DSSP file (Angstrom, degrees, kcal/mol; ACC not computed):
  #  RESIDUE AA STRUCTURE BP1 BP2  ACC     N-H-->O    O-->H-N    N-H-->O    O-->H-N    TCO  KAPPA ALPHA  PHI   PSI    X-CA   Y-CA   Z-CA
    1    1 A M              0   0    0      0, 0.0     2,-0.3     0, 0.0   172,-0.2   0.000 360.0 360.0 360.0 139.2   22.2   54.4  -30.1
    2    2 A K  E     -A  172   0A   0    170,-3.7   170,-1.8     2,-0.0     2,-0.4  -0.728 360.0-159.9-104.1 157.5   24.1   51.2  -31.4
    3    3 A L  E     -A  171   0A   0     -2,-0.3     2,-0.4   168,-0.2   168,-0.2  -0.996   7.4-177.3-136.4 135.3   25.3   48.3  -29.6
    4    4 A H  E     -A  170   0A   0    166,-3.0   166,-2.6    -2,-0.4     2,-0.4  -0.990   5.6-165.6-135.5 132.7   28.0   45.9  -30.7
    5    5 A K  E     +A  169   0A   0     -2,-0.4     2,-0.3   164,-0.2   164,-0.2  -0.894  12.4 167.5-114.8 140.8   29.2   42.8  -28.7
    6    6 A A  E     -A  168   0A   0    162,-2.5   162,-3.1    -2,-0.4     2,-0.3  -0.985  16.0-160.8-153.9 153.2   32.2   40.8  -29.4
    7    7 A T  E     +A  167   0A   0     -2,-0.3     2,-0.3   160,-0.2   160,-0.2  -0.965  11.8 175.7-129.9 146.9   34.3   38.0  -27.6
    8    8 A F  E     -A  166   0A   0    158,-1.8   158,-2.7    -2,-0.3     2,-0.2  -0.962  24.3-117.2-143.7 157.7   38.0   36.9  -28.3
    9    9 A T  E     -A  165   0A   0     -2,-0.3     2,-0.4   156,-0.2   156,-0.2  -0.578  13.5-156.1-100.2 161.0   40.2   34.5  -26.6
   10   10 A V  E     -A  164   0A   0    154,-2.0   154,-3.2    -2,-0.2     2,-0.5  -0.998  13.1-140.6-132.1 125.3   43.5   34.8  -24.8
   11   11 A E  E     -A  163   0A   0     -2,-0.4     2,-0.3   152,-0.2   152,-0.2  -0.828  23.4-169.3 -95.5 132.9   46.0   32.0  -24.4
   12   12 A T        -     0   0    0    150,-2.8   150,-0.3    -2,-0.5     2,-0.3  -0.729  12.5-128.5-117.3 165.1   47.7   31.8  -20.9
   13   13 A Q        -     0   0    0      3,-0.3     3,-0.3    -2,-0.3     2,-0.3  -0.681  16.3-116.8-107.1 159.1   50.7   29.9  -19.7
   14   14 A A  S    S+     0   0    0     -2,-0.3   145,-0.2     1,-0.2   144,-0.1  -0.713  93.0  31.0 -86.8 143.9   51.3   27.6  -16.7
   15   15 A G  S    S+     0   0    0    143,-1.9     2,-0.3    -2,-0.3    -1,-0.2   0.371 114.9  46.8  93.3  -4.2   53.8   28.5  -14.0
   16   16 A K  S    S-     0   0    0     -3,-0.3    -3,-0.3   141,-0.2     2,-0.3  -0.982  91.4 -89.5-158.7 157.0   53.5   32.4  -14.3
   17   17 A A        -     0   0    0     -2,-0.3     2,-0.6   139,-0.1   139,-0.2  -0.536  45.0-141.6 -64.6 128.6   51.0   35.2  -14.4
   18   18 A T  E     -E  155   0B   0    137,-2.2   137,-1.9    -2,-0.3     2,-0.4  -0.882  16.3-169.4-106.3 121.1   50.2   35.7  -18.1
   19   19 A Y  E     -E  154   0B   0     -2,-0.6     2,-0.4   135,-0.2   135,-0.2  -0.894   4.5-170.0-114.1 138.1   49.7   39.4  -19.3
   20   20 A V  E     -E  153   0B   0    133,-2.2   133,-2.7    -2,-0.4     2,-0.7  -0.994  23.4-132.1-129.0 122.8   48.4   39.9  -22.8
   21   21 A D  E     +E  152   0B   0     -2,-0.4   131,-0.2   131,-0.2     4,-0.2  -0.676  29.4 173.5 -76.0 112.8   48.2   43.3  -24.5
   22   22 A I     >  +     0   0    0    129,-2.4     4,-1.8    -2,-0.7     3,-0.3   0.278  45.4 109.5-104.9  11.7   44.6   43.4  -25.9
   23   23 A T  H  > S+     0   0    0    128,-0.8     4,-2.5     1,-0.2     3,-0.3   0.915  78.2  50.3 -55.5 -49.9   44.8   47.0  -27.1
   24   24 A P  H  > S+     0   0    0      0, 0.0     4,-2.0     0, 0.0    -1,-0.2   0.859 109.4  48.7 -67.2 -33.3   44.8   45.9  -30.9
   25   25 A Q  H  > S+     0   0    0     -3,-0.3     4,-1.9     2,-0.2    -2,-0.2   0.819 111.6  52.4 -73.8 -26.7   41.7   43.6  -30.5
   26   26 A L  H  X S+     0   0    0     -4,-1.8     4,-2.3    -3,-0.3    -1,-0.2   0.917 109.6  47.1 -65.9 -45.3   39.9   46.5  -28.7
   27   27 A R  H  X S+     0   0    0     -4,-2.5     4,-2.5     2,-0.2    -2,-0.2   0.916 111.5  50.8 -63.5 -44.3   40.7   48.9  -31.5
   28   28 A Q  H  X S+     0   0    0     -4,-2.0     4,-2.5     1,-0.2    -1,-0.2   0.903 109.8  52.1 -64.2 -39.4   39.5   46.3  -34.2
   29   29 A I  H  X S+     0   0    0     -4,-1.9     4,-2.5     2,-0.2    -1,-0.2   0.921 108.3  49.3 -69.1 -36.4   36.3   45.8  -32.3
   30   30 A V  H  X>S+     0   0    0     -4,-2.3     4,-1.3     2,-0.2     5,-0.6   0.955 113.9  46.6 -58.1 -45.6   35.6   49.5  -32.2
   31   31 A T  H  <5S+     0   0    0     -4,-2.5     3,-0.4     1,-0.2    -2,-0.2   0.918 111.8  51.1 -63.3 -41.0   36.3   49.8  -35.9
   32   32 A E  H  <5S+     0   0    0     -4,-2.5    -1,-0.2     1,-0.2    -2,-0.2   0.884 105.5  58.0 -61.7 -44.0   34.1   46.8  -36.5
   33   33 A S  H  <5S-     0   0    0     -4,-2.5    -1,-0.2    -5,-0.2    -2,-0.2   0.812  93.5-141.7 -51.1 -39.7   31.3   48.4  -34.5
   34   34 A G  T  <5 +     0   0    0     -4,-1.3     2,-0.4    -3,-0.4    -3,-0.1   0.460  51.8 143.9  75.7   2.8   31.0   51.5  -36.6
   35   35 A I      < -     0   0    0     -5,-0.6    -1,-0.3     1,-0.1     3,-0.1  -0.622  29.5-177.5 -72.8 127.6   30.5   53.5  -33.4
   36   36 A Q        +     0   0    0     -2,-0.4   105,-1.9     1,-0.3   106,-0.5   0.838  69.4  21.7 -91.5 -46.2   32.1   56.9  -33.5
   37   37 A D  S    S+     0   0    0    102,-0.2   136,-3.2   103,-0.2    -1,-0.3  -0.994  91.7  65.8-133.4 126.2   31.3   58.2  -30.0
   38   38 A G  E    S-CB 138 172A   0    100,-2.5   100,-2.8    -2,-0.4     2,-0.3  -0.970  73.1 -50.6 163.2-142.0   30.4   56.2  -26.9
   39   39 A L  E     -CB 137 171A   0    132,-2.4   132,-2.6    -2,-0.3     2,-0.4  -0.942  27.5-151.6-132.1 151.6   31.8   53.8  -24.5
   40   40 A L  E     -CB 136 170A   0     96,-2.4    96,-2.2    -2,-0.3     2,-0.4  -0.981  11.1-166.4-114.3 128.3   33.7   50.3  -24.6
   41   41 A A  E     -CB 135 169A   0    128,-3.6   128,-2.5    -2,-0.4     2,-0.4  -0.984   2.0-169.2-117.1 135.0   33.3   47.9  -21.7
   42   42 A M  E     -CB 134 168A   0     92,-2.1    92,-1.8    -2,-0.4     2,-0.3  -0.948  10.4-177.7-118.3 138.7   35.8   44.9  -21.5
   43   43 A I  E     -CB 133 167A   0    124,-2.7   124,-2.5    -2,-0.4    90,-0.2  -0.995  23.0-148.3-137.5 142.9   35.0   42.1  -19.0
   44   44 A S        -     0   0    0     88,-2.4   122,-0.2    -2,-0.3     5,-0.1  -0.959   6.4-162.9-101.0 117.1   36.8   39.0  -18.0
   45   45 A P        +     0   0    0      0, 0.0     2,-0.4     0, 0.0   121,-0.1   0.304  63.5  94.8 -77.3  14.9   34.3   36.3  -17.0
   46   46 A H  S >  S-     0   0    0    119,-0.2     3,-1.2    86,-0.1    -2,-0.1  -0.897  70.8-140.6-113.5 137.8   37.0   34.3  -15.2
   47   47 A T  T 3  S+     0   0    0     -2,-0.4    80,-0.1     1,-0.3    81,-0.1   0.583 100.5  46.2 -66.8 -19.6   37.5   34.7  -11.5
   48   48 A T  T 3  S+     0   0    0     79,-0.1   108,-2.5    78,-0.1   109,-0.4   0.233 102.6  81.8-113.8  15.4   41.3   34.5  -11.5
   49   49 A C  E <   -F  155   0B   0     -3,-1.2     2,-0.3   106,-0.2   106,-0.2  -0.878  53.8-176.1-122.6 155.7   41.7   37.0  -14.5
   50   50 A A  E     -F  154   0B   0    104,-2.5   104,-2.6    -2,-0.3     2,-0.4  -0.859  16.0-143.7-135.7 171.2   41.7   40.7  -14.7
   51   51 A V  E     +F  153   0B   0     80,-2.0     2,-0.3    -2,-0.3    82,-0.2  -0.992  25.7 163.8-135.7 138.2   41.9   43.6  -17.1
   52   52 A F  E     -F  152   0B   0    100,-1.7   100,-2.8    -2,-0.4     2,-0.4  -0.943  33.6-120.1-149.8 166.6   43.6   46.9  -16.5
   53   53 A F  E     +F  151   0B   0     -2,-0.3     2,-0.3    98,-0.2    98,-0.2  -0.867  43.0 148.4-112.1 137.5   44.9   50.0  -18.2
   54   54 A E  E     -F  150   0B   0     96,-2.4    96,-3.2    -2,-0.4     2,-0.2  -0.971  50.0 -83.6-161.7 163.6   48.6   50.9  -17.9
   55   55 A E  E     -F  149   0B   0     -2,-0.3     2,-0.5    94,-0.2    94,-0.2  -0.535  45.0-115.1 -70.5 141.3   51.5   52.6  -19.8
   56   56 A F        -     0   0    0     92,-1.6    -1,-0.1    -2,-0.2    95,-0.0  -0.752  30.0-157.9 -77.9 125.9   53.3   50.3  -22.4
   57   57 A A        -     0   0    0     -2,-0.5    -1,-0.1     2,-0.1     3,-0.1   0.721   6.0-151.7 -84.9 -24.2   56.8   50.1  -20.6
   58   58 A H        +     0   0    0      1,-0.1     2,-0.4     9,-0.0    -1,-0.1   0.237  67.9  99.0  69.5 -12.1   59.0   49.2  -23.7
   59   59 A D        -     0   0    0      0, 0.0     8,-2.3     0, 0.0     2,-0.3  -0.838  57.3-164.4-101.1 141.6   61.5   47.4  -21.2
   60   60 A Y  B     -G   66   0C   0     -2,-0.4     6,-0.2     6,-0.3     2,-0.1  -0.934  15.2-130.4-127.6 155.3   61.4   43.7  -20.6
   61   61 A T    >   -     0   0    0      4,-2.5     3,-2.0    -2,-0.3     6,-0.0  -0.396  41.5 -97.5 -82.3 165.0   62.7   41.3  -18.0
   62   62 A D  T 3  S+     0   0    0      1,-0.3    -1,-0.1     2,-0.1    -2,-0.0   0.708 126.1  59.2 -52.7 -21.1   64.6   38.1  -18.9
   63   63 A D  T 3  S-     0   0    0      2,-0.1    -1,-0.3     3,-0.0     3,-0.1   0.295 122.8-105.8 -94.9  10.8   61.4   36.2  -18.6
   64   64 A G  S <  S+     0   0    0     -3,-2.0     2,-0.4     1,-0.3    -2,-0.1   0.672  74.6 139.0  78.5  12.5   59.7   38.4  -21.3
   65   65 A D        -     0   0    0      1,-0.1    -4,-2.5     2,-0.0    -1,-0.3  -0.786  59.8-112.2 -92.5 134.4   57.6   40.4  -18.9
   66   66 A E  B >>  -G   60   0C   0     -2,-0.4     4,-2.8    -6,-0.2     3,-0.6  -0.324  30.9-117.2 -59.3 147.4   57.2   44.1  -19.4
   67   67 A S  H 3> S+     0   0    0     -8,-2.3     4,-2.6     1,-0.3     5,-0.2   0.899 114.9  52.4 -60.2 -43.1   59.0   46.0  -16.6
   68   68 A L  H 3> S+     0   0    0     -9,-0.2     4,-2.9     1,-0.2    -1,-0.3   0.874 110.2  48.0 -59.5 -38.1   55.7   47.5  -15.3
   69   69 A Q  H <> S+     0   0    0     -3,-0.6     4,-3.4     2,-0.2    -2,-0.2   0.914 110.6  52.7 -71.6 -45.0   54.1   44.0  -15.1
   70   70 A A  H  X S+     0   0    0     -4,-2.8     4,-2.2     1,-0.2    -2,-0.2   0.917 111.3  48.3 -55.0 -41.8   57.2   42.6  -13.2
   71   71 A D  H  X S+     0   0    0     -4,-2.6     4,-2.1    -5,-0.3     5,-0.3   0.938 110.0  49.2 -61.5 -48.9   56.8   45.4  -10.9
   72   72 A L  H  X S+     0   0    0     -4,-2.9     4,-3.2    -5,-0.2     5,-0.3   0.931 110.4  51.7 -56.5 -43.1   53.1   44.8  -10.4
   73   73 A N  H  X S+     0   0    0     -4,-3.4     4,-1.9     1,-0.2    -1,-0.2   0.900 109.3  50.3 -61.2 -36.9   53.8   41.1   -9.8
   74   74 A H  H  X S+     0   0    0     -4,-2.2     4,-1.2    -5,-0.2    -1,-0.2   0.857 112.0  45.2 -63.0 -37.2   56.4   41.9   -7.2
   75   75 A I  H  X S+     0   0    0     -4,-2.1     4,-1.9     2,-0.2     3,-0.3   0.917 115.1  49.6 -72.9 -46.0   54.1   44.4   -5.3
   76   76 A L  H  X S+     0   0    0     -4,-3.2     4,-3.7    -5,-0.3    -2,-0.2   0.850 105.5  56.8 -67.0 -31.4   51.2   41.8   -5.5
   77   77 A K  H  < S+     0   0    0     -4,-1.9    -1,-0.3    -5,-0.3    -2,-0.2   0.884 106.8  49.6 -69.5 -34.3   53.4   39.0   -4.3
   78   78 A K  H  < S+     0   0    0     -4,-1.2    -2,-0.2    -3,-0.3    -1,-0.2   0.909 120.1  36.0 -70.6 -35.5   54.1   41.0   -1.1
   79   79 A I  H  < S+     0   0    0     -4,-1.9    -2,-0.2     1,-0.3    -1,-0.2   0.857 134.2  25.0 -80.9 -31.7   50.4   41.7   -0.5
   80   80 A V  S  < S-     0   0    0     -4,-3.7    -1,-0.3    -5,-0.2     3,-0.1  -0.909  83.7-152.9-133.4 101.9   49.2   38.3   -1.7
   81   81 A P        -     0   0    0      0, 0.0    -3,-0.1     0, 0.0    -4,-0.1  -0.320  35.3 -82.2 -71.0 154.5   51.8   35.5   -1.5
   82   82 A D        -     0   0    0      1,-0.1     2,-1.1    -5,-0.1     3,-0.1  -0.248  40.3-113.9 -52.4 143.3   51.8   32.5   -3.8
   83   83 A H        +     0   0    0     36,-0.2    -1,-0.1     1,-0.2    36,-0.1  -0.709  56.9 152.3 -82.0  92.4   49.4   29.8   -2.9
   84   84 A T        +     0   0    0     -2,-1.1     2,-0.3     1,-0.1    -1,-0.2   0.398  56.6  17.8-112.8   3.2   52.1   27.1   -2.2
   85   85 A S  S >> S-     0   0    0     -3,-0.1     3,-1.2     1,-0.0     4,-0.6  -0.987  80.3-100.2-162.4 162.0   50.4   24.9    0.4
   86   86 A A  T 34 S+     0   0    0     -2,-0.3     3,-0.1     1,-0.2    -1,-0.0   0.773 122.2  53.8 -61.3 -20.7   47.0   23.9    1.8
   87   87 A D  T 34 S+     0   0    0      1,-0.2    -1,-0.2    -3,-0.0     3,-0.1   0.556  82.3  85.6 -94.7  -3.5   47.8   26.1    4.7
   88   88 A T  T <4 S+     0   0    0     -3,-1.2     2,-0.3     1,-0.2    -1,-0.2   0.956 105.5   4.0 -52.4 -57.3   48.6   29.3    2.7
   89   89 A Y     <  -     0   0    0     -4,-0.6    -1,-0.2     2,-0.3    32,-0.1  -0.918  68.0-118.6-132.8 160.1   44.9   30.3    2.5
   90   90 A I  S    S+     0   0    0     -2,-0.3    -1,-0.1    -3,-0.1    -2,-0.0   0.843  78.6 116.1 -67.3 -31.8   41.7   29.1    3.8
   91   91 A Y        +     0   0    0      1,-0.2    30,-0.3     2,-0.1    -2,-0.3  -0.649  60.1  36.4 -77.0 135.7   40.5   28.6    0.2
   92   92 A P  S    S-     0   0    0      0, 0.0    -1,-0.2     0, 0.0     2,-0.1   0.526  80.2-173.6 -90.5 138.8   39.8   26.1   -1.1
   93   93 A G    >>  -     0   0    0      1,-0.1     4,-2.3     4,-0.0     3,-0.9  -0.289  42.3 -88.4 -81.7 173.7   38.1   24.2    1.8
   94   94 A E  H 3> S+     0   0    0      1,-0.3     4,-2.3     2,-0.2     5,-0.2   0.804 125.6  54.3 -46.7 -39.3   36.9   20.7    2.0
   95   95 A A  H 3> S+     0   0    0      2,-0.2     4,-1.7     1,-0.2    -1,-0.3   0.835 108.5  49.0 -75.0 -27.9   33.6   21.4    0.7
   96   96 A H  H <> S+     0   0    0     -3,-0.9     4,-2.8     2,-0.2     5,-0.3   0.928 109.0  53.5 -72.1 -48.2   35.0   23.1   -2.4
   97   97 A Y  H  X S+     0   0    0     -4,-2.3     4,-2.8     1,-0.2     5,-0.2   0.962 112.0  45.5 -50.1 -54.8   37.4   20.1   -3.0
   98   98 A R  H  X S+     0   0    0     -4,-2.3     4,-1.0     1,-0.2    -1,-0.2   0.892 111.2  52.8 -57.3 -42.9   34.3   17.8   -2.9
   99   99 A A  H  < S+     0   0    0     -4,-1.7    -1,-0.2     2,-0.2     3,-0.2   0.886 112.5  41.6 -60.2 -48.9   32.3   20.0   -5.1
  100  100 A V  H >< S+     0   0    0     -4,-2.8     3,-1.6     1,-0.2    -1,-0.2   0.876 110.8  57.6 -68.1 -38.6   34.9   20.2   -7.9
  101  101 A E  H 3< S+     0   0    0     -4,-2.8    -1,-0.2    -5,-0.3    -2,-0.2   0.811 106.2  53.1 -63.1 -22.9   35.6   16.3   -7.5
  102  102 A A  T 3< S+     0   0    0     -4,-1.0    -1,-0.3    -5,-0.2    -2,-0.2   0.515  85.5 107.5 -91.1  -2.3   31.8   15.8   -8.2
  103  103 A W  S X  S-     0   0    0     -3,-1.6     3,-2.3    -4,-0.2     4,-0.2  -0.518  78.0-124.6 -76.0 145.2   31.8   17.8  -11.4
  104  104 A P  T 3  S+     0   0    0      0, 0.0     3,-0.2     0, 0.0    -1,-0.1   0.773 113.6  41.0 -53.1 -28.5   31.5   15.9  -14.7
  105  105 A N  T >> S+     0   0    0      1,-0.2     3,-2.1     2,-0.1     4,-0.6  -0.056  73.3 131.8-106.9  30.0   34.7   17.5  -15.9
  106  106 A A  H X>  +     0   0    0     -3,-2.3     4,-2.9     1,-0.3     3,-1.5   0.831  65.2  65.7 -57.5 -35.0   36.6   17.3  -12.6
  107  107 A A  H 34 S+     0   0    0      1,-0.3    -1,-0.3     2,-0.2     6,-0.1   0.779  97.1  60.1 -56.6 -24.0   39.8   15.7  -14.4
  108  108 A E  H <4 S+     0   0    0     -3,-2.1    -1,-0.3     1,-0.2    -2,-0.2   0.853 116.0  29.0 -68.5 -35.6   39.9   19.1  -16.1
  109  109 A Y  H << S+     0   0    0     -3,-1.5    -2,-0.2    -4,-0.6    -1,-0.2   0.731 130.7  38.0 -99.5 -32.7   40.3   20.9  -12.9
  110  110 A L  S >< S-     0   0    0     -4,-2.9     3,-2.6    -5,-0.2    -1,-0.2  -0.685  78.0-157.6-123.2  75.8   42.1   18.1  -10.9
  111  111 A P  G >  S-     0   0    0      0, 0.0     3,-1.6     0, 0.0     6,-0.1  -0.402  83.3  -3.8 -64.6 126.0   44.5   16.3  -13.2
  112  112 A E  G 3  S-     0   0    0      1,-0.2     3,-0.1    -2,-0.2    -5,-0.1   0.706 126.7 -71.9  63.1  20.3   45.1   12.8  -11.7
  113  113 A G  G <  S+     0   0    0     -3,-2.6     2,-0.7     1,-0.2    -1,-0.2   0.656  85.3 160.9  74.2  14.9   42.9   13.9   -8.8
  114  114 A D    X   -     0   0    0     -3,-1.6     3,-1.8     1,-0.2    -1,-0.2  -0.632  31.0-161.4 -84.5 112.8   45.6   16.2   -7.4
  115  115 A R  G >  S+     0   0    0     -2,-0.7     3,-1.8     1,-0.3    -1,-0.2   0.702  83.4  78.7 -61.0 -27.9   44.0   18.7   -5.1
  116  116 A K  G >  S+     0   0    0      1,-0.3     3,-2.0     2,-0.2    -1,-0.3   0.701  77.1  74.3 -49.4 -31.6   47.1   20.9   -5.5
  117  117 A A  G <  S+     0   0    0     -3,-1.8    -1,-0.3     1,-0.3    -2,-0.2   0.599  92.0  55.1 -67.2 -11.4   45.6   22.0   -8.9
  118  118 A L  G <  S+     0   0    0     -3,-1.8     2,-1.7    -4,-0.1    -1,-0.3   0.256  72.4 112.5-107.3  14.7   43.1   24.1   -6.9
  119  119 A W    <   +     0   0    0     -3,-2.0   -36,-0.2     1,-0.2    -1,-0.1  -0.579  38.6 113.8 -86.3  74.5   45.8   26.0   -5.0
  120  120 A N    >>  +     0   0    0     -2,-1.7     4,-1.9     2,-0.1     3,-0.6   0.022  22.1 123.3-132.4  23.6   45.0   29.3   -6.7
  121  121 A G  H 3> S+     0   0    0      1,-0.3     4,-1.9   -30,-0.3     5,-0.2   0.854  76.5  56.6 -59.0 -30.6   43.6   31.4   -3.9
  122  122 A D  H 3> S+     0   0    0      2,-0.2     4,-1.9     1,-0.2    -1,-0.3   0.855 104.1  51.1 -70.5 -34.3   46.2   33.9   -4.6
  123  123 A A  H <> S+     0   0    0     -3,-0.6     4,-1.9     2,-0.2    33,-0.2   0.871 108.8  51.1 -70.0 -34.4   45.1   34.3   -8.3
  124  124 A H  H  X S+     0   0    0     -4,-1.9     4,-1.8     1,-0.2    -2,-0.2   0.922 113.5  46.2 -71.4 -36.8   41.4   34.9   -7.2
  125  125 A L  H  X S+     0   0    0     -4,-1.9     4,-1.5     2,-0.2    -2,-0.2   0.817 113.8  46.3 -76.5 -32.1   42.6   37.6   -4.7
  126  126 A K  H  X S+     0   0    0     -4,-1.9     4,-2.2     2,-0.2     5,-0.2   0.934 110.5  53.0 -73.3 -37.3   44.9   39.4   -7.1
  127  127 A A  H  X S+     0   0    0     -4,-1.9     4,-3.1     1,-0.2    -2,-0.2   0.883 109.5  51.8 -59.2 -42.6   42.2   39.3   -9.8
  128  128 A T  H  < S+     0   0    0     -4,-1.8    -1,-0.2     1,-0.2    -2,-0.2   0.836 108.7  49.3 -69.3 -28.3   39.9   40.9   -7.2
  129  129 A L  H  < S+     0   0    0     -4,-1.5    -2,-0.2    -3,-0.2    -1,-0.2   0.843 117.0  38.9 -76.0 -34.3   42.2   43.6   -6.4
  130  130 A I  H  < S-     0   0    0     -4,-2.2    -2,-0.2    -5,-0.1    -3,-0.2   0.804 112.7-122.3 -83.4 -30.7   42.9   44.6   -9.9
  131  131 A G     <  -     0   0    0     -4,-3.1   -80,-2.0    -5,-0.2    -3,-0.1   0.211   4.7-116.9 102.8 142.6   39.3   44.1  -11.2
  132  132 A S  S    S+     0   0    0    -82,-0.3   -88,-2.4    -4,-0.1     2,-0.3   0.283  88.9  46.1 -96.9   9.3   37.7   42.1  -13.9
  133  133 A S  E     -C   43   0A   0    -82,-0.2     2,-0.3   -90,-0.2   -90,-0.2  -0.977  52.8-167.0-152.4 159.1   36.4   45.1  -16.1
  134  134 A Q  E     -C   42   0A   0    -92,-1.8   -92,-2.1    -2,-0.3     2,-0.4  -0.960   8.4-155.7-142.6 149.2   37.4   48.4  -17.7
  135  135 A L  E     +C   41   0A   0     -2,-0.3     2,-0.3   -94,-0.2   -94,-0.2  -0.999  19.3 177.1-129.5 126.5   35.3   51.1  -19.2
  136  136 A V  E     -C   40   0A   0    -96,-2.2   -96,-2.4    -2,-0.4     9,-0.1  -0.983  30.1-105.5-134.3 145.1   36.9   53.5  -21.8
  137  137 A D  E     -C   39   0A   0     -2,-0.3     7,-3.6     7,-0.3     2,-0.5  -0.345  21.8-150.4 -60.4 136.0   35.8   56.3  -23.9
  138  138 A V  E     +CD  38 143A   0   -100,-2.8  -100,-2.5     5,-0.2     2,-0.4  -0.983  23.8 171.3-116.4 126.7   35.3   55.9  -27.6
  139  139 A T  E >   - D   0 142A   0      3,-2.3     3,-1.1    -2,-0.5  -102,-0.2  -0.996  63.8  -5.3-137.4 136.6   35.9   59.0  -29.5
  140  140 A N  T 3  S-     0   0    0     -2,-0.4  -103,-0.2     1,-0.2  -104,-0.1   0.857 128.9 -56.0  56.0  31.8   36.1   59.6  -33.3
  141  141 A G  T 3  S+     0   0    0   -105,-1.9     2,-0.3     1,-0.2    -1,-0.2   0.708 122.2  88.3  70.6  29.9   35.8   55.7  -33.9
  142  142 A D  E <  S-D  139   0A   0     -3,-1.1    -3,-2.3  -106,-0.5    -1,-0.2  -0.940  90.7 -78.3-145.5 162.5   38.9   55.0  -31.6
  143  143 A L  E     -D  138   0A   0     -2,-0.3     2,-2.5    -5,-0.2    -5,-0.2  -0.477  42.8-128.8 -59.1 129.7   39.8   54.3  -28.0
  144  144 A G  S    S+     0   0    0     -7,-3.6    -7,-0.3    -2,-0.2     2,-0.3  -0.464  70.3 112.5 -80.7  68.8   39.8   57.6  -26.1
  145  145 A V        -     0   0    0     -2,-2.5     2,-0.0    -9,-0.1    -9,-0.0  -0.880  69.0-101.6-132.6 168.5   43.3   57.1  -24.7
  146  146 A G        -     0   0    0     -2,-0.3     3,-0.4     1,-0.1    -1,-0.1  -0.167  44.8 -95.0 -83.2-177.7   46.7   58.7  -25.1
  147  147 A S  S    S+     0   0    0      1,-0.2    -1,-0.1    -2,-0.0    -2,-0.0   0.822 122.0  50.5 -75.4 -30.3   49.4   57.2  -27.2
  148  148 A T  S    S+     0   0    0    -93,-0.1   -92,-1.6     2,-0.0     2,-0.4   0.613  86.7 105.4 -84.7 -17.5   51.2   55.5  -24.2
  149  149 A G  E     + F   0  55B   0     -3,-0.4     2,-0.4   -94,-0.2   -94,-0.2  -0.549  43.7 174.0 -77.8 127.1   48.0   53.8  -22.8
  150  150 A Y  E     - F   0  54B   0    -96,-3.2   -96,-2.4    -2,-0.4     2,-0.4  -0.961  24.7-132.7-130.9 141.6   47.5   50.1  -23.2
  151  151 A F  E     - F   0  53B   0     -2,-0.4  -129,-2.4   -98,-0.2  -128,-0.8  -0.825  23.0-166.9 -97.1 138.4   45.0   47.5  -22.0
  152  152 A Y  E     -EF  21  52B   0   -100,-2.8  -100,-1.7    -2,-0.4     2,-0.5  -0.948  14.9-154.8-124.4 134.9   46.1   44.3  -20.7
  153  153 A F  E     -EF  20  51B   0   -133,-2.7  -133,-2.2    -2,-0.4     2,-0.4  -0.942  23.8-173.2-102.5 130.4   44.3   41.0  -19.8
  154  154 A V  E     -EF  19  50B   0   -104,-2.6  -104,-2.5    -2,-0.5     2,-0.6  -0.972  21.1-156.9-128.7 146.2   46.0   39.0  -17.2
  155  155 A D  E     -EF  18  49B   0   -137,-1.9  -137,-2.2    -2,-0.4  -106,-0.2  -0.970   6.2-176.1-110.7 116.3   45.5   35.5  -15.8
  156  156 A Y        +     0   0    0   -108,-2.5     2,-0.5    -2,-0.6  -107,-0.1   0.496  54.7 105.6 -82.5  -3.3   47.0   35.1  -12.3
  157  157 A D        +     0   0    0   -109,-0.4  -141,-0.2   -34,-0.2  -139,-0.2  -0.649  43.4 177.4 -82.4 122.1   46.1   31.4  -12.1
  158  158 A Q        +     0   0    0     -2,-0.5  -143,-1.9  -143,-0.1    -1,-0.1   0.246  55.4  94.7-106.1  11.4   49.7   29.7  -12.6
  159  159 A T  S    S-     0   0    0      1,-0.2     2,-0.3  -145,-0.2  -145,-0.1   0.879  96.9 -15.5 -78.5 -34.3   48.3   26.1  -12.2
  160  160 A R  S    S-     0   0    0   -147,-0.2     2,-0.2    -3,-0.1    -1,-0.2  -0.987  72.6 -87.9-160.7 163.9   47.8   25.4  -15.9
  161  161 A A        +     0   0    0     -2,-0.3     2,-0.3    -3,-0.1  -148,-0.2  -0.521  50.7 173.1 -75.4 139.4   47.6   26.8  -19.3
  162  162 A R        -     0   0    0   -150,-0.3  -150,-2.8    -2,-0.2     2,-0.5  -0.911  38.1-119.9-139.0 165.3   44.2   27.9  -20.5
  163  163 A T  E     -A   11   0A   0     -2,-0.3     2,-0.3  -152,-0.2  -152,-0.2  -0.964  39.7-171.1 -96.0 129.2   42.2   29.5  -23.1
  164  164 A R  E     -A   10   0A   0   -154,-3.2  -154,-2.0    -2,-0.5     2,-0.4  -0.836  12.8-133.7-125.9 160.2   40.4   32.5  -21.7
  165  165 A K  E     -A    9   0A   0     -2,-0.3     2,-0.5  -156,-0.2  -119,-0.2  -0.883   7.1-162.2-117.9 145.0   37.7   34.8  -23.0
  166  166 A C  E     -A    8   0A   0   -158,-2.7  -158,-1.8    -2,-0.4     2,-0.4  -0.995  14.5-152.7-120.4 126.2   37.4   38.6  -22.9
  167  167 A Q  E     -AB   7  43A   0   -124,-2.5  -124,-2.7    -2,-0.5     2,-0.4  -0.799  12.3-169.2-102.6 136.5   34.0   39.9  -23.6
  168  168 A V  E     -AB   6  42A   0   -162,-3.1  -162,-2.5    -2,-0.4     2,-0.4  -0.963   9.5-172.8-130.3 143.3   33.6   43.4  -25.1
  169  169 A T  E     -AB   5  41A   0   -128,-2.5  -128,-3.6    -2,-0.4     2,-0.4  -0.985   4.1-171.4-136.6 123.3   30.6   45.6  -25.5
  170  170 A V  E     +AB   4  40A   0   -166,-2.6  -166,-3.0    -2,-0.4     2,-0.4  -0.940  10.9 174.6-111.9 133.1   30.7   48.9  -27.4
  171  171 A F  E     +AB   3  39A   0   -132,-2.6  -132,-2.4    -2,-0.4     2,-0.3  -0.998  25.2  75.7-144.1 141.4   27.8   51.2  -27.3
  172  172 A G  E      AB   2  38A   0   -170,-1.8  -170,-3.7    -2,-0.4  -134,-0.3  -0.977 360.0 360.0 160.8-147.1   27.1   54.7  -28.7
  173  173 A I              0   0    0   -136,-3.2  -135,-0.2    -2,-0.3    -1,-0.1   0.357 360.0 360.0-134.6 360.0   26.4   56.5  -31.9
C-alpha cells in the first residue's frame, strides 16, 4: 500500500462565506500520488471551514455564488443566524477574549483591539454542521465520482480575508 500526502492553500474573502471548487486540485493530487485504487481523505484544519461534495450548479447569483451555494447559505442562515452582536451567541465569552488578547499575534485576530473581530460563532457552528472532512473513492487513478460531482472548500468566517489550508491524504495501490 502507498501513502501520499499533500497540502494546498485557498484564498478566502472578507464579508461573505467563500466557496472554492477544489476538485481540480484533488484530481491533480491523485495523479501525482500514482495510486490507482484506494481512498482520498481531504481535511480542513480550520474550525470555521468545511469541505463537502455537491453537484456543480452552472447557475450563479449576481454576487458570483453558485445557485446551490446561495441556497445552502440561505438555509444555514435560517438555522444559524449571522453573529452580529455580543448577544447573538454565548461564544466568545470573556475568558476567550482575554486568551486571544494574550496571544503574541493578537493583533492578527483583533485588529486595533476590536473584539468584534471574534464574532464568528456562526462560522464555527456552520462548519460543524457541514463537516471538516470528506472521504472519496479513488478508482483507476481518478476520483470515484460522477461527472457532476464536485468538491468544495468553504470558509464561513466573514470577519476577514485569509489564506486557508486543505490537507489531503491518498492511500491505496
